[in-house]
N, C-alpha and C positions, 0 to 999 in steps of 0.2 A: 456342573453345567452343561448345555451341551458347546459342541464349538466345536470346530479345525483342532485337530492333534497334532502337537509341535509348538502351536503356538500361544500367547504371552499377555496379558493384557497390557498396550502401551500409555507407558508412564504418563501422568500428568503434566515434564516439561513439554514432552512431542504432541501433548491436545496444545499444548495455550500458543504455537509454534502455528497458532489456526485463527490470531487480532492481531498479529504487527499490524499484515495488509491493511486492513481495512480501519486501525488505530493510525498507520500512516494517512490515511486517506482522510481521516472526521478529521485531524490534525492539518492537512492542507485545506479545507472547507473550511478551517477557522479560521486558518493564516492567511491566506486569501478576499477575504469578508472582510476578516478584520486591517490589513491594510490598505485596501479600497473603500475602508470608511473614513482611517484615516487621512489617507492620500485626500479623501473630497473633501473634508471638514479641514485639510489647515491647507490646501487649493494647490496640491504637488501639481506639475504638471505634469500633461498626458507620457509622455515622452521615460519621466519619473516612474509614474505612476505603474505604468506599463514594463515595466524595466522590472524592479519591485516584485510584482507577481507573477513575472515569467520567473526572478528567482530563489524565488521558493516556490515553485510550482516546477521547475529541475532538481528543486534541494528533494523534494519526495517524493519523487521519480526516481533519481540514486539509488537514495535511500531505498528502496523498494528493489529496485532494479539490484542492488548490494544484498537483503534479505535471497531474493531467488537465487542471486551465484551460489550461493553457503549454502542450500539446500536443493539445489542442482550437483554440485558437485561432490555432497556427501550423500543425498543420495539415500536410500530406504530404509534402514536398517535389520540386519539376516537375520537375528534372534527373533522381531515378532509376527517372524512368516507375513503370510499374504495377509495379516493383517499390519502390515509396516510397511509397504506393498503399497497401501488402499493410499492409507495415512500420509504418505511419501508425495503422493500425485495429490490430496486435495488439498495438500499445504499449498502446492506448486500451485495450486489453482488459484486458492485465495490471491496467493501473492500475484497473483495475471490478470484476475481481477479486480482488486483494488486500484490496477495501476490503469488498465482502461479506463475502471471509472476515475481517474487524477485526469487523462487524460480527454476523456465523453462531455465531463463533467464541467469540470473546469480550465479547461484547454481555450476553449471558447470566448469565457472572458476577458481574452489578452484581446483580443476582436473587435469589442463593445464601445459604446461611446465612452468617458474616461469619467463621468463621471455626470449628472441631470440638474 
C-alpha cells in the first residue's frame, strides 16, 4: 500500500472525534425547538422562554468550547506523522464549525417573537 513512510493508520477512537461537535449541534437544535414548543404550549412568559433558550445555547456552546480546548491542548499525536497533524486540524475545524453553526443558526432565535 502506498503512503508516506513512518506514518501509521489513525485508530478509530481518533476518527470518532469528528462527531462530537456536530452531535452537540444537533442536540442544541433539538433542545431549543423542544423548549420553544413546550414554552409556547404552556404559556411561559417571553422572558422565561428566552432565558431557557439562552441557557440551553450557553450550555451547548460551553460543551463544544471544552472539547475544543481539550483537543487544542492535547495536540496532534506525533506517532502518526503528518496524518496525525492533519487529523488534529480537521477535528479542531469540525468543532469550530459546529460552534459557528450553533451561534449563527440558533442564536437568532433569541431575538424573534416568542410565540405566535
